[in-house]
C-alpha positions as CSV (number, residue, x, y, z in Angstrom):
1,M,45.6,5.2,43.8
2,K,47.6,7.8,41.9
3,H,46.3,6.4,38.6
4,L,42.7,6.7,39.8
5,S,43.3,10.4,40.8
6,I,44.7,11.1,37.3
7,L,41.8,9.3,35.7
8,A,39.3,11.2,37.8
9,L,40.9,14.5,36.8
10,A,40.9,13.4,33.2
11,L,37.1,13.0,33.4
12,V,36.4,16.2,35.5
13,I,38.4,18.6,33.3
14,P,36.4,18.0,30.1
15,L,33.1,18.2,32.1
16,A,34.2,21.5,33.6
17,A,35.1,22.8,30.1
18,C,31.6,21.8,28.8
19,G,30.1,23.8,31.7
20,K,32.3,26.8,30.8
21,K,31.3,26.7,27.2
22,D,27.6,26.8,28.2
23,K,28.1,29.7,30.5
24,D,29.8,31.7,27.6
25,K,26.8,31.3,25.4
26,D,24.0,33.7,25.2
27,P,21.2,32.4,27.5
28,G,18.7,32.9,24.8
29,T,20.5,30.5,22.4
30,A,21.4,27.7,24.8
31,K,19.5,24.5,23.8
32,P,18.2,22.1,26.4
33,T,19.8,18.7,26.3
34,T,18.8,15.2,27.4
35,G,20.9,13.3,29.9
36,T,23.0,12.0,26.9
37,G,24.0,15.5,25.8
38,A,21.8,15.4,22.7
39,P,19.5,18.4,22.2
40,T,15.9,17.7,23.2
41,A,13.1,18.1,20.6
42,P,11.4,21.5,20.7
43,A,8.2,21.4,22.7
44,A,5.0,21.2,20.7
45,P,3.0,24.4,20.7
46,A,0.3,24.3,23.4
47,A,-3.1,23.4,22.1
48,P,-5.6,26.3,22.2
49,A,-7.7,26.0,25.3
50,A,-11.2,24.7,24.7
51,P,-13.8,27.3,25.2
52,A,-15.3,27.1,28.7
53,A,-18.9,25.8,28.9
54,P,-21.3,28.6,29.8
55,A,-22.2,28.5,33.5
56,P,-25.7,27.3,34.1
57,A,-28.1,30.2,34.7
58,A,-29.1,30.7,38.3
59,N,-32.4,29.1,39.3
60,A,-35.5,31.2,39.4
61,E,-39.1,30.5,40.4
62,I,-40.9,29.6,37.1
63,D,-44.7,29.9,37.0
64,L,-46.3,26.7,35.6
65,S,-49.9,28.1,35.3
66,P,-49.6,28.2,31.5
67,W,-49.9,24.4,31.7
68,G,-53.6,24.7,32.5
69,P,-56.0,25.0,35.4
70,A,-54.5,22.0,37.3
71,F,-51.2,24.0,37.5
72,A,-52.6,27.3,38.6
73,G,-50.4,28.6,41.5
74,M,-47.7,26.0,40.9
75,T,-44.0,26.8,40.4
76,A,-40.7,25.0,39.7
77,Q,-37.1,26.0,40.4
78,A,-35.4,26.2,37.0
79,P,-32.8,28.2,35.2
80,A,-33.9,31.8,34.6
81,G,-35.2,32.1,31.0
82,S,-36.6,28.5,30.9
83,K,-39.5,28.3,28.5
84,V,-42.9,26.9,29.7
85,V,-45.0,25.6,26.8
86,F,-48.5,24.1,26.8
87,D,-49.7,22.6,23.5
88,D,-52.6,20.5,24.9
89,P,-51.9,17.8,26.0
90,S,-48.2,18.4,25.9
91,R,-46.7,20.4,28.8
92,Q,-43.0,21.1,28.4
93,L,-40.3,23.1,30.2
94,S,-37.2,23.8,28.1
95,I,-33.9,24.9,29.6
96,G,-31.2,26.7,27.7
97,D,-31.2,28.4,24.3
98,E,-31.9,25.2,22.3
99,N,-34.9,23.0,22.8
100,E,-32.8,19.8,23.2
101,N,-33.0,19.8,27.0
102,F,-36.5,19.7,28.3
103,L,-38.9,17.9,30.5
104,S,-42.5,17.0,29.8
105,V,-45.3,16.6,32.3
106,S,-48.4,14.5,31.6
107,E,-51.1,12.6,33.6
108,A,-49.8,9.3,34.7
109,P,-52.5,7.1,36.4
110,Y,-50.4,4.0,35.4
111,Y,-47.0,5.3,36.4
112,A,-45.9,2.1,38.2
113,D,-46.8,-0.1,35.3
114,G,-44.7,2.1,32.9
115,V,-41.7,1.9,35.2
116,K,-42.0,-1.9,35.4
117,S,-42.0,-2.1,31.6
118,L,-38.6,-0.3,31.2
119,S,-36.6,-3.6,31.3
120,K,-38.6,-5.0,28.4
121,D,-37.0,-2.6,25.9
122,P,-33.6,-3.9,24.8
123,D,-32.4,-0.4,24.0
124,N,-32.7,0.5,27.7
125,S,-29.7,0.0,30.0
126,N,-28.6,0.9,33.5
127,I,-32.1,1.0,34.8
128,A,-32.3,2.4,38.3
129,I,-35.6,2.5,40.2
130,V,-34.5,5.1,42.7
131,S,-37.8,5.1,44.6
132,D,-41.5,4.6,44.1
133,T,-41.5,8.0,42.5
134,E,-38.3,8.1,40.5
135,A,-36.7,6.0,37.7
136,R,-33.5,6.7,35.8
137,W,-32.2,4.8,32.8
138,E,-30.0,5.1,29.7
139,R,-31.0,4.4,26.2
140,N,-28.6,3.5,23.4
141,P,-30.6,4.2,20.2
142,P,-29.0,4.8,16.8
143,L,-28.7,8.5,17.6
144,G,-26.3,8.0,20.5
145,K,-26.4,7.7,24.3
146,E,-29.5,9.2,25.9
147,W,-30.1,9.8,29.7
148,N,-33.8,9.3,30.6
149,F,-35.8,10.0,33.8
150,D,-39.3,9.8,35.1
151,V,-40.5,11.4,38.3
152,K,-44.0,10.9,39.7
153,I,-45.4,14.2,41.0
154,D,-48.7,15.0,42.7
155,V,-50.8,17.8,41.1
156,G,-53.9,18.5,43.1
157,G,-54.2,14.8,44.2
158,A,-53.7,13.4,40.7
159,A,-50.6,11.5,39.6
160,Y,-48.5,13.1,36.9
161,S,-45.3,12.0,35.2
162,C,-42.5,14.5,34.9
163,G,-40.1,12.9,32.5
164,G,-37.8,13.3,29.6
165,S,-34.4,12.7,28.2
166,T,-31.2,14.4,27.1
167,F,-28.4,13.5,24.8
168,T,-26.2,16.2,26.5
169,S,-25.0,14.5,29.7
170,A,-26.0,12.8,32.9
171,A,-25.5,16.1,34.7
172,V,-28.1,17.7,32.5
173,A,-30.5,14.8,33.3
174,D,-29.8,15.4,37.0
175,Q,-30.7,19.1,36.6
176,L,-33.9,18.2,34.9
177,V,-34.8,15.7,37.6
178,A,-34.1,18.4,40.2
179,I,-36.6,20.7,38.4
180,C,-39.2,17.9,38.4
181,K,-38.7,17.5,42.2
182,S,-39.0,21.2,42.8
183,I,-42.6,21.5,41.3
184,K,-44.9,22.6,44.1
185,K,-47.9,24.7,44.9
186,K,-46.8,28.3,45.7
């Protein structure tokens, strides 16, 4: 037992001396160590933070009458500053500064047939027929992943397709679908 006490003291004294040496050092020069006593590698500098994506603009009531007489008095809820363009027969609503995120509205007397044909295109995937009036799917063309949608809307008793695609994200496609669904007579 006496030998074990001496052995324990022999181990404790050098450890206490190590602690004393660290206390005597300037706190700014002490190097962190690993459990083995070896100094740890200096931490890598923090990567610069990625710039935050701009917050989407608040929705505003957008007048759709520029799309022609059938759309007189109709509106949509879309980000403030959205652009409404009518270049007969093309009716488009673009969101954001660039024209890469937009929806297009056109007459669609054969809407159901068009939705049924989506599965015939091998570039289409993840086809979801959400309802009789909404279809969503992804497309994987050579340009990259694309999120597509088509929403059937009623304009004065006539069937119209509010559809489009975006290469940006599924969230942007969701935003565009919400705009389609918001189209109504004021």
